[in-house]
GUGUFI-782335 format. One line per 8 residues: number of its first residue (from 1); their letters; for each residue x, y, z of N, C-alpha, C, CB. Coordinates in steps of 0.02 Angstrom, whole numbers. Atoms other than C-alpha are relative to their C-alpha. Glycine has a CB too. Example, Ala and Ser with C-alpha at 12.3 -4.5 7.8 and 13.67 -1.06 7.14 Angstrom:
1> AS> 45/-59/0/615/-225/390/45/60/0/-50/1/62  -42/-59/-3/684/-53/357/-39/55/37/20/23/-71 $
REM end
This chain:
1> XXXXXXXX> -26/-54/39/4735/4390/5232/-27/66/27/-17/-8/-76  20/-66/-26/4732/4569/5297/-41/37/-52/63/41/21  43/-38/45/4600/4682/5223/30/69/-13/-71/8/31  -22/-68/15/4623/4854/5147/-6/45/62/-41/29/-58  10/-41/-60/4552/4933/5306/51/-17/54/-71/-11/27  -50/19/-49/4671/4834/5417/69/27/-19/4/-77/7  -64/-29/23/4820/4890/5311/1/75/11/11/-16/-75  3/-72/-12/4763/5071/5320/7/15/74/-67/30/-28 $
9> XXXXXXXX> -5/-10/-72/4742/5056/5508/72/-12/24/-48/-48/37  -69/13/-18/4918/4983/5521/44/60/-18/26/-64/-34  -38/-59/20/4990/5130/5424/-15/60/46/-14/19/-73  19/-54/-47/4893/5250/5537/35/-9/67/-76/2/9  -35/14/-64/4967/5164/5692/75/14/-7/-11/-74/21  -71/-15/13/5141/5175/5615/12/75/2/22/-30/-67  -7/-73/0/5117/5361/5584/-5/27/71/-53/32/-45  8/-23/-69/5057/5385/5763/62/-18/42/-63/-32/32 $
17> XXXXXXXX> -60/21/-36/5205/5286/5832/59/46/-17/18/-73/-16  -54/-43/21/5324/5394/5731/-7/70/31/3/5/-76  13/-66/-27/5243/5554/5795/21/4/73/-74/17/-6  -16/-1/-72/5272/5505/5977/71/-25/15/-50/-43/37  -69/24/-10/5449/5438/5950/45/59/19/27/-35/-63  -49/-52/-16/5601/5531/6014/69/-25/-17/-4/20/75  -69/18/10/5789/5529/5997/17/-17/-72/18/-58/42  -23/20/66/5867/5437/5850/-57/-18/-47/47/-58/6 $
25> XXXXXXXX> 57/19/42/5701/5369/5789/-33/63/-28/-51/-42/40  31/-62/23/5627/5543/5780/42/35/-53/-11/47/60  -42/-33/50/5776/5613/5685/2/-40/-65/71/9/28  1/41/61/5774/5466/5563/-64/11/-39/8/-74/17  65/-10/32/5591/5499/5527/-9/72/-25/-56/-17/47  6/-71/18/5625/5684/5495/15/12/-74/47/41/42  -10/-8/72/5656/5651/5310/-62/32/-31/15/-68/-33  57/-24/40/5545/5736/5181/4/-36/-67/1/79/-8 $
33> XXXXXXXX> -4/42/59/5517/5602/5051/-68/-27/-19/49/-58/12  61/35/22/5378/5529/4945/7/-74/18/-11/9/-77  0/68/-26/5329/5355/5002/-55/-40/-35/-10/0/76  51/46/25/5239/5207/4924/8/-66/37/5/-10/-77  1/65/-32/5190/5044/5006/-48/-44/-39/-21/5/76  40/45/41/5130/4911/4885/-19/-61/40/38/-20/-65  25/59/-34/5021/4778/4963/-14/-52/-55/-65/16/43  0/45/57/5052/4634/4845/-62/-45/-5/61/-43/2 $
41> XXXXXXXX> 56/46/3/4911/4517/4894/-67/34/-11/-3/-40/64  61/-38/12/4780/4654/4884/2/39/-66/-12/49/58  -11/-37/63/4851/4730/4723/-20/73/9/-39/-32/-57  13/-71/-15/4845/4905/4799/65/31/24/-58/8/53  -59/-37/-24/4975/5038/4835/-23/59/42/44/23/-59  11/-59/-42/4968/5161/4979/54/51/-18/2/-18/76  -45/-54/18/5047/5328/4936/-4/53/55/-19/31/-69  -1/-52/-50/5100/5464/5055/66/37/0/-15/-28/69 $
49> XXXXXXXX> -61/-40/-7/5238/5576/5115/27/-10/71/-13/75/-14  -34/2/-63/5363/5548/5254/26/70/12/58/-54/1  -19/-70/-13/5379/5723/5328/-14/18/72/-38/48/-48  9/-24/-68/5398/5808/5496/-8/-57/51/-61/44/4  0/54/-48/5426/5642/5583/-61/-45/-2/7/27/67  59/43/5/5267/5556/5523/-16/-14/-73/-61/32/35  24/14/68/5177/5487/5371/-63/41/-10/-14/-77/-10  55/-46/13/5059/5614/5294/-34/-15/-67/25/73/1 $
57> XXXXXXXX> 36/0/63/4929/5625/5157/-5/-69/-31/33/47/-49  3/69/24/4903/5437/5141/-64/-10/-41/3/-50/58  54/20/44/4795/5382/4995/16/-69/-26/-10/52/-60  -16/64/31/4782/5219/4901/-26/0/-71/-30/-58/41  18/6/71/4770/5171/4719/5/-74/-18/46/44/-46  -5/70/21/4737/5004/4636/64/-13/-40/-61/-20/-41  -57/20/40/4883/4910/4562/66/27/24/-10/20/-70  -67/-25/-18/5065/4960/4559/-1/76/8/51/-20/-53 $
65> XXXXXXXX> -1/-73/-11/5117/5136/4609/-2/37/-67/64/20/39  6/-38/62/5070/5265/4478/64/38/-18/-57/48/5  -64/-34/10/5240/5351/4498/53/-31/43/-7/76/15  -57/28/-38/5410/5316/4573/12/43/62/64/-5/-44  -12/-34/-63/5415/5366/4756/74/-5/19/-45/-29/56  -70/0/-22/5581/5407/4838/15/-58/47/17/66/34  -6/58/-44/5552/5270/4968/-56/-48/-19/-3/19/77  48/48/25/5466/5113/4905/2/-64/41/12/-14/-74 $
73> XXXXXXXX> 6/62/-37/5405/4966/5008/-49/-45/-38/-25/12/73  47/48/28/5318/4807/4949/-2/-60/47/20/-22/-73  9/57/-45/5246/4667/5056/-73/-22/-2/21/18/73  69/21/-6/5089/4569/5093/-35/41/55/-5/-77/16  38/-36/-52/4951/4646/5198/12/-29/69/-74/-2/-16  -13/32/-65/4980/4518/5336/68/21/28/-3/-77/-7  -66/-20/-23/5164/4564/5342/1/73/24/52/-10/-55  4/-70/-23/5124/4750/5355/-29/4/70/-42/42/-49 $
81> XXXXXXXX> 32/0/-66/5008/4720/5501/46/-29/53/-67/-39/-2  -46/32/-47/5133/4603/5585/60/45/16/24/-67/-27  -56/-46/-13/5276/4729/5564/-20/55/48/24/31/-66  22/-56/-42/5177/4871/5641/-17/-24/71/-61/36/-31  18/28/-65/5114/4759/5782/61/-26/38/-50/-55/-8  -60/24/-32/5293/4706/5820/8/-76/0/1/24/70  -4/73/3/5264/4522/5778/47/-24/-55/-69/-29/-12  -46/18/54/5380/4525/5626/59/47/2/-36/2/-69 $
89> XXXXXXXX> -62/-39/-1/5560/4584/5630/15/24/-70/59/-42/29  -11/-28/66/5594/4702/5485/63/-28/-33/4/75/3  -64/23/29/5776/4649/5459/-6/-71/-26/56/5/52  9/70/22/5730/4465/5449/-47/-4/-60/-28/-43/57  48/0/56/5581/4499/5335/33/27/-63/-62/41/18  -35/-29/57/5689/4607/5222/52/-49/-27/34/68/19  -52/47/19/5831/4481/5221/-28/-62/-35/39/-21/60  30/60/30/5713/4339/5174/-40/16/-63/-45/-35/50 $
97> XXXXXXXX> 38/-19/59/5627/4439/5037/-74/9/10/11/-50/-53  71/-11/-13/5458/4450/5122/-19/73/-6/-18/-26/70  10/-72/6/5477/4639/5126/53/27/-46/2/35/71  -48/-33/44/5558/4741/4989/0/74/16/-18/-12/-76  -10/-71/-13/5628/4914/5021/49/27/-51/25/13/73  -44/-33/48/5701/5027/4888/3/74/18/-24/-11/-74  -11/-70/-15/5775/5197/4925/72/16/-16/-17/17/76  -71/-18/11/5935/5294/4900/41/-27/58/8/77/-8 $
105> XXXXXXXX> -44/24/-53/6084/5234/4999/-2/47/61/73/-7/-26  3/-49/-54/6079/5394/5101/-64/-8/42/4/71/-28  63/10/-36/5896/5367/5145/0/-66/38/-59/3/-48  -3/64/-34/5926/5184/5187/40/5/65/31/-53/-45  -41/-9/-60/6062/5234/5310/-39/36/55/63/38/-17  40/-37/-51/5944/5357/5397/-58/-43/25/-26/66/-29  59/39/-18/5797/5238/5394/15/-61/43/-35/-22/-62  -16/61/-37/5890/5094/5474/-19/6/74/74/-16/-6 $
113> XXX> 20/-9/-70/5851/5169/5645/-74/-15/9/14/72/22  72/15/-5/5665/5154/5608/-14/-74/-7/-39/38/-54  13/69/18/5682/4976/5548/30/-47/50/25/-15/-69 $
REM end
């Protein structure tokens, strides 16, 4: 089971990857939205903001998200680390229910390039 520090490091790597992306990926990440990522097996939620092509102001709180973010993810810590490392395909994980993503239809259409 991935630790809290490993999950935070994975989110930091994801933010770094987004910062150095170009083309369609960069434009998809250019949203300005609140973001939550619930790590189900650790009972913790990472909170932040997707802005300027990266994830900013990441904090964490115990339990479920304290508010409703505009983009909401939920998964195990191992799945988060595997997604960021490229060992888990997002579409397959989402389709099988291992990863949950909730957002407006408009945001989902833009985010599909990232996923």
